[in-house]
N, C-alpha and C positions, 0 to 999 in steps of 0.2 A: 274224608279228606277236605280240608277248607278250600273253598272256591277262591282261585287266584283273580284279583281285580287288577286290570292294567293301570299303570301308574298315573295316566293323564286321562282317564275315562271320567264321565260325570259322576260315577260312584266314588272313585277315589277322590275327586274334588270335594264332594259332599262329606266324606270322612274326614278330610283335612279340615273343612269348615266346622264340623262338629268339635274336633280335638282343639283347634285354635280358640274357639269360643270358650270352652271349659278351662283352657289354660289362662285366658284373659281374666276369667272370673276368679282365678287363684286355685282351682282344683288341681291335684296332683294324683298320682296312682302309687299304691303300695306294692310290695313284691309280687302279690298275687293278681295285680292289675286292677284292683278295686279302687274306686274313687275315694279320695281323701279330701273332704271339704275344708276350706280355709276359714274355720270357725274358732274364734277365740273370745268373741264378745258379742253383744247385741249389735254393735256397730258393724261387725263383720257381716252379720246376716243382712243388714240394710244395704251393705255394699253389693252382696249377692244378687239382691233384687233391683239394683240400680238400672241394669239394662232393660228389664221387664217394665220398670216404671217409666223410663224414658220412652220406650215404644208406646206404652198406653197414653202418655200424654201427647206424643206426636200424633197418635191416631185421633185425639180429641181436640187437635189444635183449632179446628174450625169452631167447635163448640165454644172453647175458651175465648177465641176472639170475637165471636159474635154475642155471647151471652154474659161473659163476665161483667162487662160494664152495665148491663141491664139489671143483673142480679146481686151486684156488690152491696146494694142497700140491705140485703138480708143477712150479711156477715157483721159480727159484732166487733167493735173496738173495745178495749179493756174498760174505758171509761163509760161504756154503755151498760155495764153490768153492775147490778147491786146484789152482792152474794146473799144478803139477808132476804131477798125477795124473789130469787130465782124460783120459777115455777114451771115445770115442764108440761108440754102438751104434745101428744102424738097426732101426726097427720099422715094418713095412708096415702100413698103415691099412686096416681094412675100413670099408665104409659103415655108418652107423647104430650106431656104437659111441661109448664115451666118448673113445676116442682120436680119433675123427673130430671130436667136439666140442672136444677140446683143440687140434687142428690149427687149427680155424677161430678159436678164441680167440687163439691165438698169432699167427696172421697178421693179425688185425684191428689189431694194435699198430703195423703198419708205415704209415709215412706215405703210401706209394703203395699203394693197394689192389691185391690180387691177384685174378686171375680165377679162375673155377671150373674152367677147363680144358675140354677137349672130347675126344670120341673116346676113344682108349685113355688110360689113366691109371695111374700108379704114385705113390702118396702115401706119405710117410714122416714119422715122428717121429724126431728125432735126440736120443738120450738121452746123458747123461753117466753112464756106468756106475759111476763112482767114488761119486757121491752120489745117483743115481736121479732127478735133476732134468732138466728139458727144456732142450736146448741150442738146437735150431732145427727147421727144417721144409724138406722137400724135396718137390716134385711135378713129375712129368714127364707131359707130354701130347703129343698129335699136333702136329707142326710145321705151320707154315703152308705153303702150297703154293708160294707165290712168295716167296723170300727171296733178293735179288740178290747180297748178299755171300756167302752160302752157296753159291748155284748157280754163281756166277763161279769160287769156289775149287774146288769139285768138278769142274767142267768137263763136266757131263752134258747130255744132249739132253732135250727134253721127254718123250720116250718113256721114257728111262731114269729120269726123275723119277717118272713115272706108275707104273712097275714097282716102283721100289726106294725110294721116300720112306718106305716102311714101316720101313725099317732105321734111321731117324732118330727121335729124340724131342726135345722142347723142354722145358727146365727153366723152367716158368713160376712156380715158387715155389722160392726157394733163398737160404737166409739163416739167420742166428743171431738169437735173441731176447735181450733184456737179461737179465742183465748180460754174457752170453757175447759180444755183439757188440762190447762195449768192449774185450775181449781179443783182437780179431781172429778170433773164432769163425766169422765169415762165410767166412773164407778156409778154415778147416778144414772146414766143411760143404760148401763148393763142390767141395773136392777129393774128397769121397766119391762124387762122380758117376763118377769113374774107378776103380771097384773091381770086384773079382770078384763081390761080392754083388749090385751093380747089374746087371751082366751076367746073372748066373744068374736073378735075379728076373724080368727081362724075358723071358729064354728060357722059364722055367716057365709064365709067363702067356700069352705071345704068340707063341712060335715055331711053334705048330701051329694058330694060329687062322686063320679064313678071312676073306676081304674081304667086307664087307657088300653090296657091289654086285656084284662079280665072283664071289663064292661060291667062289673059288679059294684053296687053301692057300697062304699066303704064304711060309712058312719064314723068318720074320723073324729077324734078327740085329741085335742093337744095336751099331752101329758108331760111331755119332756122336751127340752131344748138343749142341744149341745153347742159347744163353740170351742175353738182352739186358739191358742196364743200365737202371735206372729214371730216372736222373738225368744222362743224358750220359755222360761217361767215368766208369769204376768203378774206385775205389780197392781193391775187394775182388778183382775178376777180373784186374786188370793185374799182371804179373809173379807170377803164380800158378805157382810152380815149386817142386818138392820133389826133392832130390838129382838136379837136373839135368833132371828130367822136367817138361815143361810140361803143366799140367792144363787150363787155358783159354787160348786164343789169340785176340786181337782181330783181326777179319777185315774190319771196315768198319762202316758206319752204316746204320740204316734211313732211309727217305725222308722221315720226319716225317708220315706219313699214319696216320690212325686215327680212333677214335671215343671215347676216353676223356673228351674234353671235352664230351660229350653224356651227361649223367647219366641214371639209370633213369627218373626222373620225366618228363624231357623226351622220352626215347625212347619212353615209354608213349604219350605225347600224338601223337607222329609216327606210331606204329603205329596208333592209333586213327584217325587222319586217313586212312592208307592202307587201313584196313579199311572205312571209309565208302566209299571209292573202289573197293573190291573188288580191290585190287592183289594180285598173286600172292606178293609177298614177306612178306606180313603173318604168315603161318604157315609160311613156307618154311624152317624150321630142322631138319627131319629129317636124319639121317645121309645122306651121299650128295649134299647139296645145298651142300656146302662150309662151311668153318669161318668164312667171312667174311659170314654171313647178316646179322649185326647191321650190319656196314658196308654192305652192299648195300641193307638195308632203310632206312637213314638216307639213303643217297644217293638212293634212289628217291623218298623224301619230300621231300628238298631239291629235286630236279629238278622234281617236280610243283608244288612251291610257287614255283619260279622262282629258287631260289638257285643260285649257281654251285657245282660239284662241289668247288671249291677250299675250300669251307667245312670239308671233312674233312681239310684239310691244316693240322694243329695246329702244325706247325714243330718239334717236339721230336724231334731225331734221336737214337735210342738206339744206343749201341754194341753191335754184335753180336759174341759170342764162341763159340768152338767148341771142343769136347772130343772128341778121337778116342779111343774105347776100343780099337778094332782099328788096328794099324799100317798095314793096307792098307785103311782106310776108304774113301778115294776110288775105289780100284780096284773095290771091292765095289759101290759106288753106281753106277759107270758100267758095270757088268757085265763087267769084265775079270777079276775074281776071283769065285768062288762061295763060297769059304769065308773067313769072317773069321779073321784071326790076332791073338790077343790076348796077345802077348808083353809081359811086364813088368807086367801087372796085379797090384796089391797088394790085401790084404784091407782091410776097414774099420779093423781094429785096427792094421795096419802103417801106413796113411795117417794115422790119428789120432795116432800116436806121433811120425811125422816132423813133422806140422803143429804139434803141441804143442811140440816142441823148437824148431822154427824161429820161431813166431810168438807163441804164448800165454805162454810162460814170461817172455820178454824184455819183452813189452807189459806184463804185470803189475808188473814191477819198475819200468818207467818211468812207469806211469799207475796207482798203487794206489788211486785213488778208485773203481775198480769195487766195492771192498769196502763202500762206502757205500750200495749199491743195496739197496732194501727191496722185497718183493713188492707192497706197497701202491702203489708207483709204477707198476706195470704197469697197474693199475686206472685211475690218473690219466692214463695214455696214452689209454685209451679214453675217459674223461670230457673229455679236452681239446678234442674237436671240437665240443662244445656251447657256445653262448654261455651267460654266467652266468645270464641270465633265462630260458633255455630249459627247458620242462617235460620235454624229453626226458631230462634228467638223473635223473629219477625212476625211470628204468629200472635204476638202481643203488641198491639199498637203503643207507640210511645206517648207518654204523657204530654199534654200541651198546656 
């Protein structure tokens, strides 16, 4: 028998808060009580992420206010770019540096917020060596444990996955910033995953590391990188080939489950509710308790409130893509080969040249309007999340 919750109790208020939020996003329910997402286009998906993005920018308003004026010199105007001479360079980011601040500012401009990643991380700024301006950003982190499209393709057992998932990373940040994105710079940046520099950086940082739980030396080799599109099918990752080599391959779709539609403010309320109930998931986010702590916490709160677990099925299926750095990646992951074979890996410079010749130069001729982009427009991307009447816009000093 279902537990009866008094109409004006904190639990009832929290349930109303959840329902009101989902209704505001445009979700509805079918006859079985399952969520129906308001998805008809890529723009619909962007709208669903708008609350999350607004929260993310509000949380970073001090960074924007204090650092944008200092770091704006690193952003390019259209007139700064010579498509015939674009030359990418990777710079690995260290924590608590101005490069880390620049990375955060750059990724705040994207319509779909990026996560902070978890576990192992490799973060990069992608520079255009020709003009010293920022082209894009890359971040690799630990992959999710269960990813059906990947696991079906590899064909490994659960035991294989436990032992050798360490050889995979997930690109949770991967893209170009304006105006390079207008020149298909996102394709160039994505291709930089399959380079010798990426393999070597991973080996230097993680090849001799020990498991946090097992304490065993993992001897990790980066053989595969996965990523997923933010807005359904991706025009960036599809047909991503250079000289006949496929850099990312589409392998399927996610199941449409997740928690992006539960913003930080609502998550905090759900967590407070579980804390009052002394639930074990409230602070269960130490390493070793799994990357899906937030998902499990929300599910636990929904179950306790009497909501169906289907509330976490937002219905947005993201296309999954795979990049093999090693030609025997699947065999390594299944334990059939011990040593990764990296035949044909090119340098960042070589990949940049091929990508520039294939995509950027032709795009610049067809769409010369990229030249009209001004650095001030980057700041407008951050301002755009606020209503005109919002006091939050004061986080940005007025121009004088």
